C-alpha positions in Angstrom: 160.5 43.4 87.5 164.0 44.4 88.6 164.6 40.9 89.9 163.6 39.5 86.5 166.0 41.7 84.7 168.8 40.7 87.0 167.9 37.0 86.3 167.9 37.6 82.6 171.4 39.3 82.7 172.7 36.4 84.8 171.5 33.8 82.3 173.0 35.8 79.4 176.4 35.9 81.2 176.5 32.3 82.2 174.8 30.9 79.1 171.5 29.1 78.7 173.3 25.8 78.9 174.5 26.5 82.4 171.5 28.3 83.8 167.8 27.8 82.8 165.5 30.6 81.7 163.3 32.1 84.4 159.6 31.2 84.5 157.6 34.2 83.3 154.3 32.5 82.6 151.3 34.6 83.5 153.3 37.8 83.8 152.9 41.0 81.8 156.3 40.3 80.3 155.0 37.0 78.8 152.1 38.9 77.2 154.5 41.4 75.6 156.5 38.7 73.9 155.6 38.1 70.3 154.0 34.7 69.6 156.8 33.7 67.2 159.2 31.9 67.6 157.3 30.5 70.6 158.2 28.5 73.7 159.8 25.7 71.7 162.4 27.9 70.1 166.1 27.7 71.0 166.8 28.9 74.6 169.1 31.7 73.3 166.3 33.0 71.0 163.8 32.8 73.9 166.2 34.7 76.1 166.3 37.6 73.6 162.5 37.5 73.4 162.2 37.8 77.2 164.6 40.7 77.3 162.7 42.5 74.5 159.4 41.8 76.4 160.9 43.2 79.6 162.1 46.4 77.9 158.7 46.9 76.1 156.9 46.5 79.4 159.3 48.8 81.2 158.9 51.6 78.6 155.2 51.3 78.4 154.8 51.6 82.2 151.8 50.6 84.2 148.3 50.4 82.7 146.3 53.6 83.0 143.5 53.4 85.5 140.0 53.0 84.0 138.1 56.3 84.2 134.5 56.9 84.9 132.1 56.0 82.1 131.1 59.0 80.1 127.4 59.9 80.4 125.3 58.8 77.4 124.2 62.0 75.5 120.5 62.6 75.7 119.3 64.0 72.4 116.0 65.8 72.3 113.0 63.9 70.9 112.6 65.0 67.3 110.0 64.0 64.7 111.4 62.4 61.6 110.1 63.4 58.2 107.4 61.0 57.0 108.6 58.1 54.8 107.0 59.6 51.7 108.7 62.9 52.3 112.0 61.1 53.0 111.7 59.3 49.7 111.2 62.6 47.9 114.2 64.0 49.6 116.4 61.2 48.3 115.0 61.8 44.9 115.7 65.5 44.9 119.3 64.8 46.2 119.8 62.4 43.3 118.5 64.9 40.8 120.4 67.8 42.5 117.7 70.3 41.9 118.4 73.4 44.0 114.9 74.9 43.8 113.0 71.8 44.7 115.5 70.7 47.3 115.3 74.1 49.0 111.5 73.9 48.9 111.7 70.5 50.6 113.9 71.9 53.3 111.4 74.8 53.9 108.4 72.4 54.2 110.4 70.2 56.5 111.2 73.1 58.8 107.6 74.3 58.6 106.3 70.9 59.9 109.0 70.7 62.6 110.5 67.5 61.2 114.1 66.4 60.8 116.0 64.2 58.3 116.6 60.5 59.0 120.3 59.6 59.5 120.7 57.7 56.2 120.2 61.0 54.3 122.7 63.0 56.4 125.8 62.3 54.3 124.4 62.7 50.8 122.5 65.8 51.8 125.5 67.5 53.4 127.8 66.6 50.5 125.4 68.1 48.0 124.9 71.3 50.0 128.7 71.7 50.4 129.1 71.7 46.6 127.3 74.9 45.9 125.8 77.9 47.8 122.7 77.6 45.6 121.5 75.0 48.1 120.0 76.3 51.4 122.9 75.4 53.7 121.3 76.9 56.7 118.2 74.9 55.9 120.2 71.7 55.6 121.8 72.4 59.0 118.4 73.1 60.6 116.7 69.8 59.4 119.6 67.6 60.6 118.5 67.8 64.2 120.9 67.8 67.2 122.6 64.5 66.4 122.9 65.4 62.7 124.5 68.7 63.5 127.0 67.0 65.8 127.8 64.6 62.9 128.2 67.6 60.5 130.8 69.3 62.7 133.0 66.2 62.8 134.1 66.6 59.1 136.3 69.7 58.3 135.3 69.3 54.6 131.8 70.2 55.5 132.7 73.5 57.3 130.8 75.6 54.7 127.6 73.9 55.8 128.5 73.8 59.5 129.0 77.5 59.8 126.0 78.5 57.6 123.6 80.9 59.0 120.2 81.9 57.7 120.5 84.8 55.2 118.8 88.1 56.1 115.2 88.2 55.0 114.8 89.2 51.4 112.8 92.4 51.0 109.3 91.3 50.0 107.1 93.9 48.5 103.4 94.0 49.4 101.0 93.0 46.6 99.9 96.6 46.4 103.5 97.8 45.7 103.9 95.0 43.2 100.8 95.9 41.3 101.9 99.6 41.2 105.3 98.5 39.9 103.8 96.3 37.3 101.3 98.9 36.2 104.1 101.5 35.8 106.1 99.1 33.7 103.2 97.7 31.6 104.0 100.1 28.8 107.5 98.7 28.6 106.7 95.1 29.3 107.8 93.9 26.0 111.2 95.4 26.5 111.6 94.5 30.2 110.0 91.1 30.7 112.9 90.0 33.0 112.2 92.9 35.4 108.5 92.0 35.5 109.4 88.4 36.3 111.6 89.5 39.1 108.8 91.6 40.6 106.3 88.7 40.3 108.7 86.3 42.1 109.0 88.8 44.9 105.3 88.8 45.5 104.3 87.3 48.9 102.1 84.3 49.2 99.4 83.9 48.2 99.6 85.5 44.8 96.5 87.6 43.9 94.7 86.7 40.7 96.2 89.7 38.9 99.8 88.4 39.5 98.9 84.9 38.3 97.5 86.4 35.1 100.7 88.4 34.6 102.7 85.3 35.1 100.7 83.6 32.3 101.3 86.6 30.1 105.1 86.4 30.6 105.1 82.7 29.8 103.2 83.4 26.6 106.3 84.6 24.7 107.8 87.9 26.0 110.6 86.0 27.7 111.6 84.1 24.6 114.1 81.3 25.2 114.3 82.2 28.9 110.6 81.4 29.3 111.5 77.8 30.0 113.5 78.5 33.1 111.0 81.2 34.1 108.2 78.6 33.9 110.0 76.3 36.3 110.7 79.2 38.7 107.1 80.4 38.6 105.9 76.8 39.2 108.0 76.8 42.4 106.1 79.7 43.8 102.7 79.5 42.1 99.8 79.1 44.6 99.0 75.4 44.6 95.3 76.2 44.1 96.2 77.6 40.7 97.5 74.3 39.4 94.3 73.6 37.5 94.7 76.9 35.6 98.0 76.0 34.0 96.7 73.8 31.2 94.0 76.3 30.1 96.5 79.1 30.2 99.0 77.1 28.1 96.3 76.3 25.5 95.3 79.9 25.3 98.9 81.0 24.9 99.6 78.5 22.2 96.6 79.8 20.2 97.6 83.4 20.4 101.4 83.2 20.4 103.1 85.0 17.5 106.6 84.6 16.1 108.8 82.0 14.7 108.2 78.3 15.4 110.9 78.2 18.2 108.9 80.7 20.2 105.9 78.4 20.2 108.1 75.6 21.5 109.5 77.8 24.2 106.0 78.7 25.3 105.0 75.1 25.4 108.0 74.0 27.4 107.7 77.0 29.8 104.1 76.1 30.7 105.1 72.4 30.9 107.9 73.1 33.3 105.6 75.3 35.3 103.1 72.4 35.6 105.8 70.0 36.5 107.2 72.2 39.3 103.8 72.9 40.7 102.8 69.2 40.6 106.0 68.3 42.4 105.1 70.8 45.2 101.6 69.2 45.4 103.3 65.8 45.9 105.6 67.3 48.5 102.7 68.9 50.4 100.8 65.7 50.3 103.8 63.8 51.7 104.0 66.0 54.8 100.3 66.5 55.5 99.2 62.9 55.2 101.7 61.4 57.7 100.4 59.3 60.5 97.0 58.5 59.0 95.9 62.1 58.8 93.0 63.0 56.5 94.1 63.8 53.0 94.0 67.6 52.8 95.9 68.2 49.5 94.8 65.9 46.7 97.5 65.0 44.2 96.5 65.0 40.6 98.0 62.6 38.0 101.5 63.4 36.9 101.7 65.9 34.0 102.2 64.4 30.6 105.3 66.5 29.9 107.6 64.8 32.3 110.8 63.8 30.6 114.5 63.8 31.8 115.3 66.9 29.6 112.6 68.9 31.5 114.0 67.8 34.8 117.5 68.7 33.8 116.4 72.2 32.7 114.6 72.6 36.0 117.8 71.7 37.9 119.6 74.5 36.2 116.9 77.1 36.8 
């Protein structure tokens, strides 16, 4: 390299018409020279190119040695959520329903499954938008590769650092019954407190709690009965799905008050039916993967199934 530089300086001093350019074909200097103006350019221009190539090569230094190949990471073998469950996940992500999406995450963890890679980004983006989504649940269903992917984007830090919240105090059904009995005299004045107690009842709900849920949806909650219907439907025992229609018919026959109250009752039961049916579909998707025997039959979709109801459910 030093000899080449000395040759280039000599040519520059004597002139290209008195001394030819050195042959650098095949050298690292030749590879550092830009393609333009090319070997057919004027000798003076070519000389400047050679000098520039030499300096570039000199500053860059020698090529770094090739290191050892990094080992290929070995991820644990994880079971993907069944295709039907995966389709439901994409649907819940599109609708951005916190309650239903969180239920999907719970069932996925219960069955020991993980989310397919094509759902990682939309699921993480949605969870990062609001703490109403179960961020710890999202992190859990991503699997090891998905959690590595999550940690690469600083914008998703709220999801990456999420931890499971402390367990909510769940009263036994005996305590719930006592509390409801004590507040029965003031039920008309405190329906929201009764609803909160019902939603804290552990699974499975006893028949008394189910009947109290029907009573609350029959008018005491007023306008809030619509959202309450969706929330009750997200926790109602699946075996009670067949009772919803009869309970709604009975409530509509006995409801008192202005016409809006009757409409609120109808929509509350309709949203309860919609939420419970959606859970039946979800359970069916997980339980019937891989050719298993159908253990949870899915009835026909409820008649009251319009976009307004779904939007209301999303805000519940």
